[in-house]
C-alpha positions, 0 to 999 in steps of 0.5 A: 561145477561152481561150489554154490551149485554143488551146495544147492543140489546137496541142500535142495536135492539130497536124493538125486544124483548129479546132473539130475536136471539135465537128465530130467530136461532130456527126458522131457524133450525126448517125448517130442522127438521121433526118428524124422526129427531134426534137432539143433542143439545150440547153446544148451549146455556144456555138452558133458552128457550124452 
């Protein structure tokens, strides 16, 4: 992660864990998925989160 992003996260979101935005995005997407959903993950990040 870049130094700028580290600084912004510490300054603007001091109470949040690392990658909080990735987890928030995941939570929102999961609201729309079910067992029959097919999802193509193309260019949606570095793939560092499960």
